[in-house]
C-alpha positions, 0 to 999 in steps of 0.5 A, a space after each residue: 347517425 342512427 340506424 335508421 338514418 343509416 338503413 335509409 341511406 341505403 334505400 335504392 329504387 328497383 323497379 317502378 310501375 306505373 300506369 296512365 290512360 290516353 284515350 279510349 282507342 290505340 291502333 295498335 299495328 300502327 303503334 307497333 311501327 313507330 318505335 325500332 324493336 316494338 313487339 306486337 303479337 297479339 297471339 301471345 300478348 295483347 298490347 305492344 311492348 315498347 322497350 326504351 334504351 334511354 331512359 332505361 324502361 318498358 312502356 306497355 301499350 294498350 287498345 284501350 289507351 292505357 299504358 303501363 310503364 315498368 323497369 324504371 329506376 326512378 321517378 323521371 325515368 317514368 315520366 320521360 318514358 311514357 312521355 317519348 311514348 305519348 309524343 310519338 302516338 300524338 306526332 303520328 295521329 294515332 292519339 290526340 294530344 293529351 297531358 298523361 297522368 300517371 299513377 304508381 302502382 307499385 314501387 319496389 325498394 331495396 335497403 341493407 341493415 348493415 348486420 346479419 339476422 337471426 331469421 328464426 328469432 325474428 320470425 317468432 318475435 314479428 308475430 307468425 300472423 304477419 309472417 312467412 318463413 320457410 328457409 327450404 323453400 325460400 332464404 328470405 322471410 316474408 313480412 306483412 305490414 298493414 300500414 303502410 301497406 306493403 311487404 318486406 323480405 328480410 334476408 339473413 344478410 340484413 338485406 331488405 326488399 320493399 315492395 307494394 309502395 305507391 310512394 317513397 314515403 311508403 318505403 321510409 315509413 316502413 322502415 322506421 317500423 321494421 329498425 324499431 320492431 327489430 331494435 325491440 327483438 334485440 336483433 340489430 345488436 
């Protein structure tokens, strides 16, 4: 198995942020009453916070009809969470029947290279124009890619956090590139 395949085998979704719009107006007081434990305090936050236990995620509901899902660790969890909130709002007559179109805004992945790295060497080798590395401030290196447009946090332990992805393929492409670059630098030995 190649290094790229081994790293991809460790790829895991840590968080997904997705949004949808289900109309032009939602009565947030009524919406908050529908869900056990929902939080609505307009002085501190302009939306209703609906924390779902099953599936484990949070859906934010805004007066404008927009919703944001966060905290989910899978596409099915995002769809199920938003679907449950939309179904409850429709069932209560707060919004008309709608099938939400979900847009994924940011997917955060983790992965492991399974080898320790010398981040000083890696930072210099990758080029300082794309890298932020200040070990006194943050223990990892921040590597900004332009294609795909993602940010990879690289730690000396070989752990990676890939953020800014819109889809799963973005993370896989980022792994292809970072492994190739690290192999060319001789950092994966």
